[in-house]
N, C-alpha and C positions, 0 to 999 in steps of 0.2 A: 619625948611625947610627940614632938613634931615629925621626928623621923618615923615613929611608929604609925603616925597618921598617914604619912606619905606611902609607907609600905602597904598599909591597909587599902589605900585608894588604888594603888597600882594592882593589887591582887583582885580587888573588885572589878576593875576594868576588864580583867581577863576571865574572871569567874562569873558566869551568868546568874548563878544563885545569889552570889554575894552582891552583884549589881542589882538584882531584883529587890533585895532586902535593904539596901543602903538608903538613907534619907537625906544625903547631902544634895545640895543644889547642883545643877548642871554647870560644868565648866567648859570653856572652849578647849578643843583638842588641836594642837598643832601637828600638822602632817607635812610630809615632804612632797614636793611637786611630783605628780604622777607621770610616769614615762610610758609610752606606747611603742611597741616594737612591731614593725611591719614585716612582710614576708621576705623581703631582701636583706634583713638583718640590721637596717638602720633604725634609729629611734629618734623621737622628737618629744618635747615637753608639752605639758598641758597648755601652756601659754600659746603655743602655736597652733595646735590641731584639736585640743580637747578643752572643754569647758565643764567643770565639775563643781557641784554644790552638794555639800554634806551637812546634814543637821543631826546632832546627837541630842537626843531628848531622854532625860532620866526622870522617872516618875518620883514624886515625893512620897507616895504610898507604896504598898506592896504590889508591884506591877513589874513587867518585864521591860528590858531595854529595847528600844525601838530605834532602828536605823533607817533613815529615808535618804535615798540617793537618786539623783537624776543626772543622767549622762546623755550628752548630745555630741555626736561625732560627725565631723564634717568629712564627706567622702571626696577623695581627690578626683579631679575630672579625668574622664577617659582619654586615651590617646586619640589623635586625629584619625588614624586609620580605622579605629573601631567606630568612630562616629559616621564614617562614610556609608555604613551598611543601612540602607533605607528599610530593610525588613525588620530591624530590631528597634523597639521603642525605647525612649529614655527611661520610662518607668515600666517595669514588668507588670503583667495583669495580676490582679489580686487572687488570692486563694479562696475558693468557694467555701461557704460555711457548711454545706452538706453535699453529699454525692447525689447526682441525678442519674436517671435511667439512660441507657445507651441511645444516642441519637438515631441509631439504626432502626429502632422500634417504630418511630413515626416518620421516617425519611420517605420522600416521594420517589417516583420512578427514576427521574434523571439524577437525583441525588444518589440512589442506589447504583445506577448505571456507571456514574463517574467517580464514585466513592467520595463524594463531596461531604457526606455526613461525618467523615473522619477529619475534616480540615480543622475544626476548632481545637481539638486536643493536640493535633500536630503543631498548630500555631503556638499554643501555650508551651508545649515542650521545646519549641525553638527559642522562646523568649526566656524561659527559666527552667530549672529542674522541676519535674512533676512531683506533686505531693499526693497523698492518699485521696483527698477529696477531689483531686483533678481526674481520677480514674472513675469512669462511669460504671454504674451498676450493670449487671448482666441483663441482656435483652429478655423480657419475660417469655418470648417465644422460644428461647434457648435454655431455659432453666432445667437443671438436672431433674428435679423432682417431677416436672411434667413429662419430660422425655422418658424418664425411668418407668413411669406408670404406663406410657403408651407401649414401650417395649415389653414390659412384663405382661401386659394384657395379651399382646399379639403372640408372645412366646407361649404362654399357657394355652391359648386357643390352638396354636399349631401342634403342640404336644399332644393335646386331647384328640386332635384330628388325625394324628399319626403321620405328620410330615417327616421326610427323611432328614432334612436339615432345618429344624425349627428356629434355631437362633439366627442363622444367616438370613432367612426370609423375614423373620421379625425385625431384624435391623434394616432390611431393605424397605419394609413397610413403614417404619418409624421415620427414616430419613429420605423417603422416596423423592419428594419434590426437589429439595436442595441438591440431593445427589445427582439426579438426572439433569438439573439445570446446568450444573458444572460439566456433565458429560456432553451435552449438546453444544455448550460454549466451546469445549475443546474440539468437537467435530468441525464446526464452522471455522475455528481457528486453523485447523489442519488443512482445510480446503483452501482457505485464503493463502496459507503458507505455500501451497503448491501453485495456485493460480497467479499469484503475484510474480514469480519469476517467469511464467509462461507469458504473461502480458508484457514483460520486459522485452520479449522478442519483437513485438510489433513497435515498441518505442525505439529500439535500436534500428529497426528497419526504416522507421520514419526519419530518424537522424541521418541514416546513410543516404536515403534518397534526397533529402534536403541538401546534404554535402555535395552529391553528384551533380544535382541541378545547378548548384552555385558554381561549380567548376566548369560545367559544360554550357551554362547559360540557358538550360531548358526551364520549363515551368516548374516551380517548386510545389510540394504538396501543401494542402490547406493547413494553416496554423492551428485551426480549431481541432483537428484530429490529434495533433501532438499534445495540445493543452488537455484534451479529454482523457488521453492515455495517462498523462502525469496525474490528473485528479483521480483517475480510477485506481492507479497503483497506490497513491497516498491514502485513499479511503480504505483500500484493502489492508494496507499496513495498519491503519488505525483500528479497523475492526478485528484484525488478528491480535493486536495488542490487548484490546478489551476482552476479547474472548479468552486469551491466555490468562489474563489477570483474574477474571471471574472463575475460571476453571481451577486456578490454584487456591483462591480465597474459598470457594465453596468446598473443594476437596479438603482443605485444612480444617475448616469449621466442622464438617461432617466427622472427620477423624477425631478431633478433640472432643466433640460432643459424644461420639460413640465410646471413647475411652472413659469419660466421666460416668456415663450411664452403666457401662459394664463394671467399673470399679464399684459402684453402688450396689449392683445386683450381686456381685461376688461377696461383698461384705455382708449383705442381708442373708445370703445363703449360708455363709460361714457361721452365722449366729444360730441357724436352724439345723445344722448338719447332725446327722445321727452318729452314734458311736460305731455302727457297723460300716457306715460310709467312710469314717475316718480310718477304720481298720483296713479298708480296701475292698469293699463290695456292697451288694444289696441283695435281699432275698429274692428268690425266683418263686413265683406262685405256682402251685401245682397245675392250675388251669392253664397258665402260660406254657408250661412244659407239654401238656396234652395238645394244646393248640399248635405248638411248634412241631410235634410229631405228626399230626394230622396234615399240616401244610407240607412237611417233608414227603410224606406219602403221595400227596396230590401232585407235587412237583415232579415226582418220578415218573408219572404217567403223562406228563406234558412234553411235547417236543422241544428240542433245543432252540429252534428258531422262534418259536412262540414265547418261550421264557425270555429270550433277549428282547423281543419286541415289547412284551409286557413290562419288563424291567425299565425300558427306556421311556415308554409312554405313560406308565403308571408307577411312578417311584414311591410306593407306599410301603408300609411295614414298620413305621416308626423310625426314630432317629438312629443312626449308626452309632454303636457303642463299642468299647473294647471287648474282645472275646472272653468267654468264661474261663476261669483258671482254677476253680475249685467246685465241688459238688454243692449245689444249692446256693451258690454265690455267683453273682454276675459282676464283672469288672476285672481290671488287670491286677488287682491285689496290691497296688502301690499305696493306696490309701490317700486321704486328703489331709495330710498334716499341715501344720502351720507354715512350714517352709514352702510347700507346693502352692498353698493359697496365696502367700505373699508373692511368689513367682508369677502366678496368674495376674495379680493386680498390678505388678510393676512391668514385667517383661512382655507377657503376651498382649496386654492392652496397649502397650507402646507399639508393638508390631502392627496391630490393627490400625492404630492411629497413622502410622507411616504409610501403610499400604492404601489407606483411603484417599490420601493426597493425590496420588498419581495413578489410581486404578484405571481410569478411563483411557490411558494410553495403551492398554492391553488390546483394545478393539478400535480405537481411532488410528493408531499407528499403522496397522495393516491396510485400512481404508486409504490413508494417505499414500502409502507405498504403491498401491494399485493405481490410484490416480496419477501419481508420478510416472508410472510405467506407460500409461496411455498417452500422457503428454510427451514423454521422451520418444515414443513411437511417431508422434506427429513431427517432432523436431528432427530426429536422426533416422527415421524410417526403421528398417529392420536392423540397423547397426546397434540400436539400443538394446536388442535382445542379447547381445553378447555380454554386456555388463550385468543384465539382470539374470543371465545364466549363472554367473558367479554368485549372485545373491541367492538364487534358488539352491545352489549346492551348499552354501554356507549356513543358511538358515536351519535346515534339518539337523546339521551337526550341533549348532547352538542350542536347538530345542532338546536334543538328547542330553547335552551337558547340563541344561537347566533342570531336567527331570531328576538328575542325580542329586541336585541340591535338596530336594524334598526329603529323600530318605536320610541324608546326612543331617538335615535340621532336626528330624525326629530324634535321631540318636543323641545329638547335642542337648535337646531338651531334657532327656532322662538324666544326663550327667549333671546339668545345671540344677535340676530338682534335688539330686543327691547333695550337691555342694551347698545350696541354700538351706536345706533342711538340717544338715550337720552344723552349719555355721549358726543357725538360729538356736539349736539345742545347746551349743557351747555358750552362746551369749545368755541364754536363760539360766544356765547353771554355772555361770562364771565364778560364782563364789566358791563352789566345791572344786572347781578346776584350779582355782588359785590356792585353795587350802591344801590340796594334796599334791600339787606340783604336776598336773597332767597337761601343761601347756604344750610341751614338746610333742607328745604323742598325738594330741589333737591337731596341732599344726602340721605334723607329718601327714596325717590323713587328709586334712583339707588340701595340703599342697599336692598330694598325689591325685586327688579328684580334679583339682584345678589344672594340673599339668595335662591330664587326659582331655579336659574341656578345651584348653588352649590349642592343644595339638589338633583336635577336631575342627576348631574354629579356623585355624591356619589353613588346613586343607580346604575347608569351605571357601575361604576368602580367596585362596589361590585359584580355585576353579572359577570363582566369580570374576576375578581380575582378568583371568584369561579370556573369559566370554566377552568382557568389556573391550579388551584389546582387539580381539578379532572383529567385534561389531563395529569399532571406530575405524578400522582399516578397510573394511569392505567397500564402503562408498568410494574411497579414493582409487582402489584397484578397479572397481567396476567402471568408473568414469574413464580411467586410462584405457581399459580394454574397449570401451564403446568408441572412444575418439580414434583409436588405432584402426578399428574396424571400419569406421566411417571414412577414414582417409584412404585406406587401402581399397575400398570399393568404389574409388574414382568419383567421390563427391567433392564439390567445391566447398572450401572452408569459409562459408559465409559467416560473418561475425554474429548476425542475429541468432540463428539457431544454435551456434557454438556457445556463445556467452549464456544464452537462456538455459541450455542443457547443463552447462557447468553449474549454474545457480540451482538448478533442480537437483543435481547430484549432491550438492552441498546441503540442500534442504533435507536430503535423506539422512544426514548424520544424526540429527536430533531424534527421530523415532528409532533408528537402528541402535543408537547409543543408550537411550533410555529404556527401550523395551526389555533387554535382558535384566536390567536392574529392577524395573518395575515387576517383571514376572517373578524374580527372586523375592521381592517384598511380598507379593501376593501369595506365593507358596508359604512363606513363613506365617503370613496372617491367616491363611486357611487352616494351617495346622494349629494355630492359637485358637481359632474359632472352635475347632473340634475339641480341644482341651477344655476350654470354658463351657462348651455345651455339655460335656460329660460331667463337669462339676455341677452345673445347674440342674442336671437331671439325677444327681445323687439322692440317696434316700434322706429324708428329713427326720428330725427328732419327733417322735409321737409321744407327747406328754399325756398319757391316758390315765393319770391319777384322778381319783374322785376328790373333788374339793368341797369340803363341808366346814365353812368358817364358823358355824354356829354349833358344831358338834361338841361332845364332851371331851373327846381325845384330840390331842394335837397331831398324832400320827398313829395309824393302826394298819396292820397287815394281816390278811387272811389267806392261808395256803399259797403264799406268793413264792414264785420261782423266778430268779434272775440269772443272767448269764452275761459274761464278758464276750467280746468278739474275737475272732481269730487275729493273730498278729502275723507280721512278716519277718523274715530273717534279716540280719543286718546286711549292709551294702557289700556286694561282692564285686571285685574288678572284673574287667572283660576277660574271658577265657577263650582258648582256642580248642577246638575239637581235634580228634585224632586225625581226621582228614586234612587238617591244616587250615580250614576256613574259620574265620573269626566268627564267633557266635557270642553275642552279648548276653551275659547272664546277670542282669541287674536285679536289684532288690524288688523291683516292681513285678517280677514274675516268679520269685521264689518264696513259696509259702510254707509254713509249718503245718504239720498234720496233727499237732497236739490238740487234744480237746480243751477248749477254754474252761476256766474256772466258773462254777455255778453255785448259787445259793438256792437250796430247795427247802420247801415246807416251812417257810418262815411265818410264824404266827406270834404277834405281840401287839401291845397297845401302850402308848405313852400319853399320859394325862397332861393337862396344861400346867405351866409353871413347875415342872419337874426337871431335875438334873439327873441324867441317866449316863452311866459309864458302861461301856461294853468291854469286857475282860476276856481274853483268850490267848492261846498260844500263837506263835508266828505261823502265818499262812492259814489261820482258821477262818478268816473272812470278815475281820472287823472293819477294815477300810472298805471292803467291797460292799458291806451293809450300809455304810455311810454314802458310798457312791450311788448305791441303789436308791437311797432316799433323795439324793440330789438329782436323779434322772440320768446318771451316766451309764448305768447298766441297763440292759434291755430286759423288760419284764415279759416272761414267757407265759406264765399262768398265774392265777390268783388275782387279788384286788388289793389296792393301796389307797387308803383315805387319808388326806392331808387336810388339817384344819387351821394352819397357820403359815405365815410366810417362812421361807427357809433360807439358810446361808451355809455355805460349805467351805471349809478351809482344809485342803488336802495336805497330806504329808508326802515328802519326796525321799525315796530311798537313796542311800549313799553308802560308799564303802571306802576303806582306807587304801592308800597307795602302797600296798604291801601284799604279802601272800595270802592265799585263801585260808590257810591255817590261822594266820594272825588275825584275820578278820573274824574268824569264828571264835577264837579264844578272847579276843578283845582285851589283851593285857594279862590274862590269867596264865598260869603255868599249865603246860600240856601234860596230861595224865593218860598214858597209853592204855592203862587198865580200865 
């Protein structure tokens, strides 16, 4: 019996239910001394480093087992070399209980100028790892909802007014202040970047005169002039640093905000996109066709010069869209499937983000180059023209190479859309792909498209790297040519203008190196803005059902007619014409001429609380009828009255990985008769 009692006691100590139901009094539990293992592999007992108290309480009634433990660990002292850092406290700052608004929201002028408002979070991050409550909330002036509303209002206003580029100018209006603050900061920074080496000439000249006077015993120049030059160069360097910092900060903020706002607009538009837009176009109104014909006749009677002037001074006529590819349909026919929409939200918005950061270099760099030319003419006289002649010859060649990047980027965008669309279709139907063993065929198709995309990107990057290499070497050869000309024209090699001019030529490296890169980013961003603009101008779903929540019928149709939209052919690889020139025949421009399926003269009424089954042969329109009730098919004529909420669960067609005959027979014997 005693042995049975011990066994029951041991079992109840490991079984929580048995422990809860036992009525025995509590007994002390003997435990082994706890061991603690440190990171280097050594261990020490609790008598040395750890003090543990454990109380085991067992209730005498039906209750659960409660274990209370209190552990206190003594932290070993830090090494002496870590205690020498005066910037680190002995105790790290506590974690805030809740997140606060960004300090930028209420920061003063000097705090904004010197970025002092960022000091608290950087100090905490230096003392300990940052936690979630350490991260500030978004500045209320930079909230996506507020900026999205501004951009949406401006975009709709410009579309109604008929602007040529409504999205671009709407973004310019939304981020106008911060965008141009960064631009002017970069302009002043570029000016100081040029004037600082020019002022260095006078400082070197002052030091030369002071050295000569010391050697010859003549009167030295006044020390105040040298101190003033040093203070002036120092101030220009400080202002240049502040201008560059604010330019980068403002540009990156505008880019990230623009990306967030555009992602929001694209998502909202995707929720309202019509079936016709998803299929690849929008309807052309008869009035628009007549108006286009009238404008065409009027333009025929206007002179060429006047047409060019009017086009430049009055760029009206609505936003530019892709050309018409089918009768009664406007658009390139590619359609706005899920793959293209995801590509807009991920790739195109990222390109706009990257281009916004350095955009102002496209116009401040030429200004800095012109100012440098003027200063070099002062330093080296006409000898500086020899070096600039090399730049004048090289820049048009670089410009022509940069223009080729735009056409190549548009071609890469089409290939990327094909790859993303196909990948998303495979992922959405991965169950059927795995069922029927289609992995190899789909992987081969994706690999072929990816191979074409990588090849195109390699050519694009090769051209871009060549442009960067030439732009980096141009200032070096230009300075060499200028100094050789200056020496051969019997000028004295005075250290003041020589070193000043060498610093000026070195300052040209930054604009000449970054300018081709920034122009390439701007070209990509401009193409992305055009794609996003086409998407935002696509036709929206027009839910013109009659809603009667108090009516007798849940659904009723009278003389209703519905139609599906046209579809596009599968993706075709790039083909070559008989003449030998490559012509891209992508799926975005190859349309079928098959008339879409239609439902005509639909008349029925379904009462409330009724279960209705639609029966018919294959292809008779059962699924199309349900799609019409869900709003996926476009209503042509008639009326539809809905008196209740609706939900639609579609079916997806699938085939077996076998021959067409086996798919038709579906396991039955083939009877030729």
